[in-house]
PANUFI-408656 format. One record per residue (C-alpha): residue in three letters; x, y, z. Coordinates in steps of 0.05 Angstrom, whole numbers, plus 32768, in hexadecimal, padded with zeros to 4 digits. Last residue first. Example, Ala and Ser with C-alpha at 12.3 -4.5 7.8 and 13.67 -1.06 7.14 Angstrom:
<nodes>
SER81117FEB808F ALA80F67FA6809C 
</nodes>
This chain:
<nodes>
UNK83E07BC97A3A UNK83F87C007A15 UNK84357BFA79E7 UNK84837C0479E9 UNK84B07C0D79A8 UNK84A87C5979AC UNK84987C7C7966 UNK848D7CBC7980 UNK84CB7CC8799C UNK84F37CB4795D UNK84D17CEC7939 UNK84E37D167974 UNK852B7D05796E UNK85207D177920 UNK850C7D5B7929 UNK853D7D66795C UNK85727D547929 UNK85547D8378F1 UNK85547DB47924 UNK85967DB07930 UNK85AC7DAE78E6 UNK858F7DF778E0 UNK85A67E0F7920 UNK85EF7E1078FD UNK85DF7E4D78C2 UNK85AC7E6878F2 UNK85E97E74792C UNK85E17E477966 UNK85DA7E5D79B1 UNK858B7E5179B7 UNK85887E13798E UNK85BF7DF579BA UNK858F7DF379F4 UNK855C7DD579CF UNK85897D9C79AE UNK85A57D8E79F7 UNK855F7D8A7A14 UNK85507D5A79D4 UNK85867D2D79E2 UNK857B7D247A2B UNK85367D0C7A0B UNK85557CE179E2 UNK857E7CBB7A14 UNK85437CB37A41 UNK85207C947A0A UNK85577C627A05 UNK85537C567A48 UNK850B7C447A49 UNK85157C187A10 UNK85527BF67A2C UNK85237BEA7A73 UNK84ED7BCF7A4D UNK85227B9B7A2B UNK85367B8B7A72 UNK84EC7B7E7A92 UNK84E47B547A5C UNK84907B517A68 UNK845F7B1C7A86 UNK841B7B307A74 UNK83F37B737A97 UNK83B57B757AC7 UNK83747B8E7ABD UNK83547B9F7B03 UNK83187BCD7AE6 UNK833D7C137B00 UNK836D7BFF7ACC UNK83357BFB7A99 UNK83227C447AA4 UNK83677C677AAB UNK83817C407A68 UNK83437C587A49 UNK834B7CA37A5C UNK83977CA87A4D UNK83867C857A10 UNK83547CBB79FA UNK838C7CF37A14 UNK83C17CD379E6 UNK83917CD579A5 UNK83897D1E79B2 UNK83D37D2979C4 UNK83E37D07797A UNK83B27D377962 UNK83CE7D797970 UNK84117D627962 UNK84027D507926 UNK83D97D91791E UNK84267DB37933 UNK844E7D877903 UNK84247D9C78C5 UNK84297D697889 UNK84057D3978B7 UNK84087CF978C5 UNK83EA7CCF7905 UNK83EE7C817915 UNK83C87C577944 UNK83EA7C187949 UNK83BF7BDD795C UNK83E47BAE798C UNK83E47B54798D UNK841B7B4879B9 UNK84547B11799F UNK845D7ADA79C9 UNK846D7ABA7A09 UNK84A77AE47A1D UNK84807B287A10 UNK84A77B6C79FD UNK84C67B5179BA UNK84967B3F7988 UNK84647B78798D UNK842C7B6C7953 UNK840D7B9B792B UNK83C47BA7791F UNK83B27BE178F3 UNK83967C2978FB UNK83A77C6A78D2 UNK83917CB878E0 UNK83B07CDD78A8 UNK83A77D2B78BA UNK83AC7D61787D UNK83B87DA67883 UNK837E7DD9787B UNK838A7E0C78B8 UNK834E7DE678D6 UNK83717D9B78D8 UNK83557D6F7896 UNK83447D287894 UNK835D7CEC7879 UNK83467CA67897 UNK83567C5C78AA UNK83407C2878C7 UNK82FC7C31789A UNK82B77C1078AC UNK82937C33787C UNK82547C4178A6 UNK827F7C5578E4 UNK82A47C8878BE UNK826E7CA478A0 UNK82477CA378ED UNK828B7CBD7901 UNK828C7D0178D5 UNK82727D317913 UNK82AE7D1D7936 UNK82AB7D117984 UNK82A97CC3796F UNK82EA7CCC794D UNK83147CA4796F UNK82E77C727987 UNK82D67C63793C UNK831A7C5A7931 UNK83227C2A7960 UNK82E37C0E794B UNK82F77C037902 UNK83427BE57918 UNK83227BAC7945 UNK82EA7BA47914 UNK82AA7BA07922 UNK82847B6E7943 UNK82747B93798C UNK82867BD97983 UNK82627BFC79BD UNK82707BD079F9 UNK82B57BA579DC UNK82D17BE679DB UNK82FA7BE97A14 UNK83097BA17A1C UNK83197BA479D3 UNK83497BDA79DA UNK83687BBA7A16 UNK83707B7179EE UNK838C7B9179B4 UNK83C57BC079DF UNK83CC7BFE79C7 UNK84097C14799B UNK84177C617993 UNK842A7C927951 UNK84477CCD793C UNK84547CE078F7 UNK84637D2A78D6 UNK845E7D267888 UNK849F7D2A7855 UNK84A97D6D784B UNK84A97D8377FF UNK84607D7277ED UNK843A7D80782B UNK84667DB67837 UNK844D7DD877FC UNK840E7DCB77FB UNK84077DF07843 UNK84317E247827 UNK84057E3577F2 UNK84177E2877A9 UNK83E07DFC778D UNK83F37DC77761 UNK83EA7DD2771B UNK83AA7DB976F1 UNK83A07DFF76D4 UNK83E57E2A76D7 UNK83F27E527718 UNK83E47E997711 UNK83AA7E987742 UNK83CE7E787777 UNK840C7E9F7769 UNK83E47EE77777 UNK83C47EC977AE UNK83FD7EB377D1 UNK841D7F0077CC UNK83DF7F2477E2 UNK83E67EFF7827 UNK83C17EC17837 UNK837A7EBB785F UNK83787E797883 UNK83657E407851 UNK831C7E367843 UNK83077DE87851 UNK82F17DCB7815 UNK82A67DD07801 UNK82717DA17825 UNK82677D6077FD UNK82157D4D77F4 UNK82187D3C77A8 UNK82577D1C77AE UNK824D7CF077F0 UNK827B7D087830 UNK82B67CE3783E UNK82EE7D137815 UNK82D27D4E783C UNK82F17D327881 UNK82F27D6478BA UNK83217D6178E7 UNK83037D8A792E UNK82EF7D51795A UNK83357D32794B UNK83627D71795B UNK83417D7F79A6 UNK83097D9A79BD UNK83087D8E7A0B UNK82BF7D9B7A2B UNK82BF7D977A77 UNK82787DA57AA2 UNK82487DBB7AD2 UNK82707DE87B04 UNK82457E0D7B37 UNK82657E4C7B50 UNK823D7E747B85 UNK823B7EC47B87 UNK82597F047B98 UNK82777EEE7BD9 UNK82717F1B7C12 UNK82217F1D7C16 UNK81FE7F5F7C25 UNK81FF7F727C6E UNK823A7F987C7D UNK82237FC37C40 UNK81E77FDE7C73 UNK81A37FE17C4E UNK818780267C45 UNK8141802B7C6B UNK810280207C45 UNK80D480567C4F UNK80F0808D7C16 UNK80E7805D7BEB UNK80F4808C7BA2 UNK8138806E7B9C UNK811A80317B87 UNK8166800C7B85 UNK814A7FD87BB0 UNK81887FC57BEC UNK816D7F8D7C12 UNK81487F6B7BDB UNK81797F7E7BA0 UNK81BB7F677BCA UNK819A7F227BD3 UNK81927F0F7B86 UNK81C17F377B66 UNK81F47F387BA5 UNK81E97EED7BA2 UNK81F77EDF7B5D UNK81ED7E997B47 UNK82217E737B1C UNK82167E397AF8 UNK825A7E2B7ACC UNK826D7E0B7A89 UNK82AE7DFC7A77 UNK82CB7DF77A2B UNK83137DE37A25 UNK83357DF079E0 UNK836A7DBB79C8 UNK837C7DD97996 UNK83917E197986 UNK836B7E307946 UNK83897E5A7916 UNK83707E8578E1 UNK83927EC978F3 UNK834A7EEA7908 UNK83337EB17935 UNK83257E677921 UNK82FD7E5F7943 UNK82D87E4A7987 UNK82937E6E7975 UNK82607E6079AA UNK82147E4679A3 UNK81EA7E4279E1 UNK81AE7E1679E9 UNK817F7E147A29 UNK81527DE07A40 UNK81137DCF7A64 UNK80FE7D977A92 UNK80F67DBE7AC9 UNK80FB7E0A7AC6 UNK812D7E357AA3 UNK81117E767ABF UNK81437EA77A98 UNK81947E917A9A UNK81B07EC77A90 UNK81F37EB77A59 UNK823C7EC87A6C UNK82777EB97A38 UNK82B87EB97A59 UNK82F87EB87A21 UNK833A7EA77A4B UNK83747EDA7A5D UNK83A97EB07A7E UNK83C77EA67AC7 UNK83D17E5B7AC9 UNK839F7E2A7AF5 UNK83767E157ACB UNK83AD7DF27A9F UNK839F7DC97A67 UNK83737DFA7A46 UNK83B67E287A48 UNK83C97DFD7A16 UNK83A47E0E79DE UNK836B7E3979E8 UNK83407E3E7A2F UNK82F37E517A20 UNK82C57E627A5C UNK82797E5A7A5D UNK825B7E7B7A8A UNK820D7E6F7A9B UNK81EB7E9A7AC9 UNK81B87E997B06 UNK819F7ED37B2B UNK814D7ED37B19 UNK813C7E967AFC UNK81537E4A7AF8 UNK81177E1C7B14 UNK81167DD77B3A UNK80FA7D977B39 UNK81467D877B10 UNK814A7D6C7ACD UNK81637DB37AAF UNK81897DAF7A6E UNK81BE7DE37A5C UNK81D27DCC7A15 UNK82117DE97A04 UNK82297DEF79B6 UNK82677DFE79A2 UNK827D7E1E7954 UNK82B47E0E7930 UNK82BB7E4878F9 UNK82C47E3E78A8 UNK82CE7E807885 UNK82AB7EA47854 UNK826A7EBE7875 UNK82677E9878AF UNK82667E48789C UNK82577E1A78D4 UNK82837DDE78F4 UNK826C7DB6792E UNK827B7DAF797B UNK82557D9279B5 UNK824C7DAB7A01 UNK82267D857A30 UNK82087DB77A6A UNK81E27D8E7AA4 UNK81B47D957ADC UNK81977D5C7B00 UNK81D67D3A7AF9 UNK81D57CFB7AD6 UNK81F37CC07AFD UNK82347CBF7B2D UNK82127CDF7B5D UNK81F67D247B67 UNK82057D437BAE UNK821C7D887B92 UNK81F17D8F7B60 UNK81B17D7C7B86 UNK81CA7DAA7BC2 UNK81DC7DE07B96 UNK81987DE17B77 UNK81747DDF7BBA UNK81987E1A7BD5 UNK818E7E3A7B97 UNK813F7E2E7B9B UNK81457E487BE2 UNK816D7E8D7BC7 UNK813C7E9D7B9B UNK80FE7E8C7BC3 UNK81277EBF7BEC UNK81377EF67BC4 UNK80E77EF07BAC UNK80D07EF37BF8 UNK81077F317C00 UNK80E67F487BC1 UNK809E7F467BDC UNK80A97F687C1B UNK80D27FA67BF4 UNK808F7FA87BC7 UNK805C7FA67C0B UNK808A7FD67C2A UNK808480057BF9 UNK803B7FF87BF1 UNK80297FFC7C3D UNK805080337C41 UNK8021805F7C0D UNK7FE980417C2E UNK800280597C71 UNK800680A07C4E UNK7FC480A57C34 UNK7FA5808D7C6C UNK7FC280C27C8E UNK7FB080FB7C5F UNK7F6B80E27C62 UNK7F6B80E27CA8 UNK7F86812C7CA8 UNK7F54813E7C75 UNK7F1D81207C9C UNK7F3581487CDE UNK7F2F81847CAC UNK7EF381757C9C UNK7ED681697CDE UNK7EFB81AB7D03 UNK7ECF81D67CC4 UNK7E8B81AF7CCE UNK7E8D81C07D22 UNK7E9C817D7D49 UNK7E7381707D81 UNK7E91814C7DBA UNK7E7481047DC9 UNK7EB280E87DB5 UNK7ED280D37DF0 UNK7EA880CD7E29 UNK7EAF810F7E51 UNK7ED781137E86 UNK7EB981057ED2 UNK7ED580B77ED6 UNK7F1880D87ED0 UNK7F4880957ECF UNK7F83808C7EF0 UNK7FB7805F7EDE UNK7FE7803D7F01 UNK8017800A7EDF UNK80407FD47EF9 UNK80797FC57EBD UNK808B7F7C7EAD UNK808A7F7A7E62 UNK80437F5F7E51 UNK802A7F9C7E7E UNK80137F947ECB UNK7FD57FBC7ED1 UNK7FBE7FE27F15 UNK7F77801A7F09 UNK7F6580567F35 UNK7F2A806D7F29 UNK7F0D80B77F1E UNK7EE580F17F38 UNK7F0F80E97F77 UNK7F3080B67F82 UNK7F23807E7FAD UNK7F53803E7FB7 UNK7F407FFB7FAD UNK7F647FF87F70 UNK7F407FD77F32 UNK7F727FA37F1B UNK7F947F927ED6 UNK7FB07F597EBE UNK7FDA7F567E72 UNK7FDD7F967E58 UNK80027FA17E1E UNK7FE07FDF7DFF UNK7FC780177E2B UNK7FA080557E07 UNK7F6080587E35 UNK7F3080467DE9 UNK7EEC803F7DF3 UNK7EC380037DF1 UNK7E7A80097DCC UNK7E487FD17DF5 UNK7E057FC37DD0 UNK7DBC7FB57DF1 UNK7DCE7FD47E31 UNK7DB57FAC7E69 UNK7D6D7FB57E91 UNK7D5C7FB27ED5 UNK7D227FE47ECE UNK7D037FE57E8B UNK7D267FDD7E4C UNK7D11800E7E26 UNK7CFF80107DE1 UNK7D2C80277DAC UNK7D0E80467D6B UNK7D17808F7D8F UNK7D56807E7D9D UNK7D7A80687DE2 UNK7DB980777DF6 UNK7DEC80477E11 UNK7E0380597E5A UNK7DB880587E73 UNK7DBC80227EAA UNK7E0F80127EB2 UNK7E2B7FE07E86 UNK7E70800D7E75 UNK7EA17FF47E44 UNK7EEC80027E4B UNK7F207FFC7E24 UNK7F717FEA7E28 UNK7F8F7FDF7DE7 UNK7FBB7FBC7DB8 UNK7FC67F7A7DD3 UNK7F817F787DEC UNK7F6B7F937E3B UNK7F2F7F977E60 UNK7F097FC67E89 UNK7EC27FC07E9F UNK7E947FFD7EB6 UNK7E557FFA7ED7 UNK7E6580367F05 UNK7E9E80137F33 UNK7ED37FED7F12 UNK7ED37FA57EF4 UNK7F0C7F827EE2 UNK7F277F657E97 UNK7F667F3A7E7A UNK7F867F247E39 UNK7F447F2F7E12 UNK7F557F217DC6 UNK7F347F427DAC UNK7EF27F777D98 UNK7EB57F677DC1 UNK7E7E7F467DB4 UNK7E387F417DEB UNK7E167F0F7E09 UNK7DDA7F267E33 UNK7DB67EF57E67 UNK7D857F157E8D UNK7D6E7EED7EC7 UNK7D1F7EE67ED6 UNK7CFC7F0E7F12 UNK7CAC7F0C7F05 UNK7C8D7F4A7EFF UNK7C5D7F3A7EC5 UNK7C857F5F7E96 UNK7CBF7F3B7EA2 UNK7CED7F577EE4 UNK7D3B7F4E7EDD UNK7D777F2E7EFF UNK7DBC7F447ED9 UNK7DF07F157EB6 UNK7E227F327E87 UNK7E487F047E4E UNK7E797F1E7E2C UNK7E997F037DEA UNK7EE37F1E7DE1 UNK7F0B7EE97DBB UNK7F2B7ED47E05 UNK7EE37ED87E23 UNK7EC77F067E5A UNK7E8F7EF47E97 UNK7E677F277EB5 UNK7E367F1E7EF5 UNK7E0A7F627EFE UNK7DE67F747F3E UNK7E237F7C7F69 UNK7E1F7F867FB4 UNK7E5E7FB27FCE UNK7E697FAB8013 UNK7E8E7FD68045 UNK7EDB7FDB8057 UNK7EEB80108024 UNK7EB2803E8035 UNK7E778043800B UNK7E6280817FE3 UNK7E77805C7F9A UNK7E4480287FAA UNK7E0D80557FBF UNK7E1E80747F77 UNK7E1A80357F54 UNK7DDE80217F73 UNK7DB780587F55 UNK7DDC80537F11 UNK7DC8800C7F0F UNK7E057FE07EF3 UNK7E237FD07F39 UNK7E687F9A7F25 UNK7E747F517F25 UNK7EAD7F317F0B UNK7EC77EF17EE1 UNK7F017EED7EB8 UNK7F297ECF7E77 UNK7EEE7E977E63 UNK7F127E6D7E2E UNK7EDF7E707DF2 UNK7E9D7E507DE3 UNK7E747E7E7E14 UNK7E517E477E37 UNK7E2B7E4F7E75 UNK7E0D7E467EBB UNK7E2A7DF97EB9 UNK7E147DE57F00 UNK7E3C7DBD7F2D UNK7E2F7D947F6D UNK7DFB7D617F4D UNK7E367D497F27 UNK7E547D317F72 UNK7E157D007F75 UNK7E1C7CFB7FCB UNK7E4C7CF57FF7 UNK7E387CFB803A UNK7E707D1E8061 UNK7E957D36801C UNK7E4A7D478002 UNK7E457D78803D UNK7E897DA28024 UNK7E6B7D9D7FDC UNK7E237DBD7FFB UNK7E4A7DEE8024 UNK7E717E0B7FE3 UNK7E447E0B7FB2 UNK7E5D7DFF7F69 UNK7E5B7E237F2B UNK7E647E1D7EE1 UNK7E7F7E4A7EAA UNK7E947E247E70 UNK7EBB7E407E3B UNK7EED7E0B7E23 UNK7F1F7E307E50 UNK7EF47E307E94 UNK7ED07E5E7EBB UNK7EC97E4D7F07 UNK7E987E6B7F33 UNK7E967E577F7F UNK7E5E7E5E7FA2 UNK7E5D7E6D7FE9 UNK7E207E5C8018 UNK7DE27E83802F UNK7DCC7E46803D UNK7D897E518026 UNK7DA27E807FE9 UNK7DD07E457FD8 UNK7D987E0D7FD7 UNK7D637E477FB3 UNK7D857E4F7F74 UNK7DCF7E617F5D UNK7DC47E9C7F26 UNK7D827EAF7F36 UNK7D8F7EAB7F83 UNK7DCE7ED27F7F UNK7DAF7F027F49 UNK7D6C7F0E7F7F UNK7DA27F157FC0 UNK7DC77F407FA1 UNK7E0A7F2D7F90 UNK7E4A7F247FB9 UNK7E917F297FA2 UNK7ED47EF67FA7 UNK7F227EF37F87 UNK7F127F017F42 UNK7F137F487F4B UNK7EDA7F7E7F3B UNK7ED27F907F81 UNK7EEA7F5E7FB3 UNK7EC17F4F7FEB UNK7ED77F22802E UNK7EA37EF5803C UNK7E677F07806A UNK7E2F7EEE804E UNK7DE77F1D804D UNK7E007F288001 UNK7E017EF07FE9 UNK7E487ED07FDF UNK7E747EC37F99 UNK7EB87EA47F99 UNK7EE77EA47F5D UNK7F077E7B7F37 UNK7F277E7A7EEB UNK7F427E467EC1 UNK7F8A7E4E7EA1 UNK7F8B7E527E56 UNK7FC07E2F7E2D UNK7FBA7DF07E53 UNK7FF27DCD7E6E UNK7FFC7D807E4E UNK7FDE7D4F7E74 UNK80057D0E7E77 UNK7FF97CCA7E5F UNK800D7CD57E18 UNK803F7D0F7E0E UNK80187D4C7DE9 UNK7FE27D587DC4 UNK7FAC7D877DE9 UNK7F8F7D6B7E2A UNK7F427D627E1D UNK7F247D757E73 UNK7EDB7D5B7E76 UNK7EAC7D7A7EAA UNK7EB97D897EEE UNK7ECB7D587F29 UNK7EC17D657F72 UNK7EDF7D657FAD UNK7EDA7D837FFA UNK7EFE7D83803A UNK7F4A7D7A802B UNK7F707D798064 UNK7F9A7DB18085 UNK7FBB7DDF805B UNK80047DDC8057 UNK80217E208075 UNK80317DFC80AF UNK80107E2E80EB UNK80197E7B80FC UNK7FE27E9C80D5 UNK7FAC7E5E80CF UNK7FAD7E2E808E UNK7F7A7E2A806A UNK7F4E7DEF806C UNK7F477DD1801C UNK7F177DC67FE5 UNK7F1F7DA47FAC UNK7F097DAF7F66 UNK7F227D837F36 UNK7F227D8D7EE4 UNK7F1A7D507EBC UNK7F447D227E8B UNK7F877D157EA6 UNK7F797D4E7EDF UNK7F827D947EE4 UNK7F727DAB7F24 UNK7F4F7DE37F44 UNK7F597DF97F8A UNK7F257E177FC0 UNK7F487E2E7FFF UNK7F197E2E8039 UNK7F147E578074 UNK7EF87E9E805B UNK7EFB7E928014 UNK7F437E867FED UNK7F427E807FA6 UNK7F6F7E4E7F78 UNK7F7C7E3F7F34 UNK7FAC7E0A7F08 UNK7FC27DD47F2F UNK7FDF7D9D7F11 UNK80267DA87F27 UNK800F7DA27F77 UNK802F7DBB7FAC UNK7FFF7DDF7FDF UNK80187E0D8011 UNK80607E257FFB UNK80817E5B8026 UNK80B47E29803F UNK80C77E2F7FF4 UNK80E37E7B7FF8 UNK80BF7EBB7FE5 UNK80EC7EF57FEA UNK80D27F317FF5 UNK80F37F6A7FBF UNK80DA7FAD7FE1 UNK80E37FE77FA2 UNK812980127FA6 UNK810E805A7FAC UNK811780927F7F UNK80F480D47F8F UNK80BB80E17F68 UNK808780B97F88 UNK809180F07FBD UNK804581057FBA UNK803380BD7FB2 UNK805C80A87FF5 UNK803280DA8021 UNK7FF380C97FFD UNK80028081801F UNK801880497FF1 UNK80027FFC8006 
</nodes>
């Protein structure tokens, strides 16, 4: 309690007293206890049982004695309780707790609590109508109980105590007054008659107040008011009226003057149940003495988030004091002036009303504009979150895919196409989506082209051509095709091999940055996103495929095409004016005078060969080339990625002559040979693959392509556990020593070329070419 002097000095900073409560103060240890109330010498509790609510009565402990109650003096079960889903066999705690309060007749001397749930007294007329003649004759207090399922029931205490000594039907002790069909939050009583309300305000604090109206309030805002009324014949009847208030209701309290205060998450409101609080129109008849208002108009008090409310018993001059506990744990004292005019009752002039309407319309417009901008920002962020979710799913699908077909793949193929007056090698990349996801905003297909020796070393610092193609809504089961030129360049040359790497790139900055920092500068309501919130990485790269284009894929075979479909001969690189003049002046039927033709006529072709065990080739090619001669199957396998493979297969060729991109001839010859000096058990049947070309560079590129395919085949066969036959180790050591000698001679000759003059270097270069020719014809065989 606070005295007037304390309230005058409330600005002084005084610490709030702290009262410790230890375990010795425990009166009734029961985990199932949900509600209790105290009446004289009786402690009333409500316990949640496995299937029913149970009301128990205990003797109230006297001060100074053992705090535990003396003993149970009564018990009765209420309605069936249906526990929510939880642990089987163990009742779960209800979301809403029941409400208990004691009601006594006007002639009973029990502690009263105006407006609270502890206890109150009712006028005899209303008490008898509600609880019957037994409670009136016994002058017995009644316990009102509001349950979470909406039932409002009552139990006569003296009848319950009597039934414990003389047991009877326990169901006859419980009476259901009403069903609100929603959790009961509050039960209280108040004075509604104007004369009675004025008389109640003039009572001293220790005098009893006999209420004439019982009030029950549900969580969703349904309110029940019960009052004694007379009909036209003068018979006393209970008047029940239900009201619907804005909810959800957190707590409530009854005050003087027929006022009911209730709290919602957004406001603290008051309604008036007193007689004459609602103005009657000419068409609305008078309800007669004791009637309740037909409708209730809540008035806002401008306080939100009140979770517990009580009317202070202290008297205020012309007002009421409320004690409220906020959701943040702050205890508030609210003083209300009851003599002030009801909000909204002051008459407005036309000018002030028009000005007020303009202000409201302007505020509505501002709010609508803000809502529009915020909705746009929310939509952008929702779209970004959806895109990020799709990107995560696509990344997981690609990174966790097994040895089978990938959910998203990119395949590359090459073909020659004629653009204007020049033949160009084109690469076609097909991006196919076999997954259940859609590639949309933020996805880009990056195709990187590395040429010549740079393609073999991806870590080398070199400039590469990178093509970026935005992926626009590539849905499940769809594909996207991109065609790119690989060469020849302006100089007419094509550096082989060429590696085409396909990668999916997801731009985090485009998607996340666009959502967190929208570019719409006209948006005044969105705060600029700090830079540290944006992702540090530019995006995520997901490799799809790596495809190497070598000489065997780029060869063209004009002689294999039928005469009526034969394509024009490949164009030679652009020549200088002198070569063009000599070509025009040569005699009809003479040989071409170009450098390629001259080299082919006067210089021997460059040759390289590689020998492979026939057994190894049969094991590698048995699946797709059964019934085909081994030499023909080997040539078909080497040219499997060339456009002319179908013609080679149809004619069952074992040798073929093609044209390189620069116009030089390349001859591929496949024949069977016998290796007699390696195995002591006898000759080893082998297949020799020979590459001939008038161009040393083209021969080297074709030889490199053949060796690359052989390396792949040997690696796959070695994984299957193939074993080699017995070999002559001494012979192999001699061959290896000879190769080592040749390699040392190559190094010596290359060093000599750097120091000799032009006349001496010609002989050195000739010897170097001879040594290279010997190295390209090894006496070894792949087993």
